[in-house]
N, C-alpha and C positions, 0 to 999 in steps of 0.2 A: 239363573240358568237360561231363561228365555232370551235375555239380552245377549248372552254369550253365543247362543245359536244364531241370533240375528247378526252379530258381528262376524261370525264365521261365514255366514251366507254372503254378507256384504263384501268380505275379503275375497271370497271365491268369485263373486260377480266382477269385482274390480280386476282380478287376475284375468278372467275371461275377456273382459272389455279391453284390457291391454294387449292380449294376444290377438284379438280381432283387429285392433288398431294397427299392430305391427304387420299383420298379414296385408291389411289394406295398403300400408305404406310400401311394403315390398312389391305388391302388384302395381302400384303407381309408378315405381321407379323402373323404367326400361329405357333402352337406348334405341332410337330410330336408326336404321341403317338402310342403305340404298337397296339391298337385296330384299329386305322385308317390305319396304314401302312400294318398290317398283320391281317386282320379281322378273319381269320381262324387259326391264329398262336398261340393261347393260349391253351396249353395242360396242363390241371390241373390233369391229371391222373399220378399216381406214383410220387407225390410230396414228397420229403424227407426233413428231418430236415437238414442234412448236405448239400444237393444239392441246396435247395431253401430257407428254413426258416431261417437258421443261417445267410447266406449272406444277406437276406432281412433285418433281425433285425440289423445286423452290419452296413448296409448302411443307414437305415432309422431311427434307434432308438439309435443313438450314445450317446445321453445324458443319456440314461438308462443303457448304458454299463459302463460308467465311474463314475457313482454315482453322477453326477451333476444335475440330474433332480429333480424338485420340486415334492413333494408327496411321495418320498421314493421308487418309483418303480425302481427296479434294475432287469435287464434282462441279466446278465452276463453269466448265465449257462442255460442249458436245464431245470433243476429243477425249477429255479426261473421263467423262461418263462412259464413252465407248470402250475404253480399256476394261472397265468392270463388266460391261455387257459381253465383250469378247471372251473374257476368262470365266464367265458364268456366275460370278459372284453377285452381281446386281440382283438377279432373280432369286438366288439362294438366300440372301440376307433379307429380302423383302418377304419371302415366303416362310421365314423363320425355320429353315431347314437345319438339321443337325450338322455340326462341324463348323458353323459360322456364327458370328455374333449377330443376333437378330436385330434388324433395324426397322423402323427407328427404335432406339433404345428407350425402355421405360414406358412404352405405350403398346396397346394391342396391335396385332398384325393388321395390316391394311385390309380393306374389304376384298372379297373374292373378285368383285367387278374390277377394282383398280388393278389387282394383280393380273387378271386375265387381259386387261388392256396393255399392261407393260409386256406381258408375254407375247401378245399379238404383235406389238411393235418390234420386239426382238426377233421373233420368228419371221417377220417380213423383211428382215435385213437391217433393222435398227438404223433407218435412214435419217439424215438430218433434214427433215422436211417440215 
């Protein structure tokens, strides 16, 4: 009987140890993002096409650069991108708004900082600068 109580206590200890370990792992898994690391580091003034928008499109919209995207949306040039800026779809899909297919597909919405930079560029006239 004494051995049985010892085994029960050992089993309870192992369960608690596993729970503590899982909590430790969950706390250890986090994702750094620009807003968390640098809360005042998002400067959306003077956003340019060449300096931010073009690299952003190149790194986040690769399917639309090589023509492999469904829906026929091609963003290879400033003029093709400007079409989606002018009709409002660029910001809507990037912000994952209702009624549009959220982009990029299969990944979380881009950071608030990136979105605010795109919006600043659009609101400044979406110049090819």
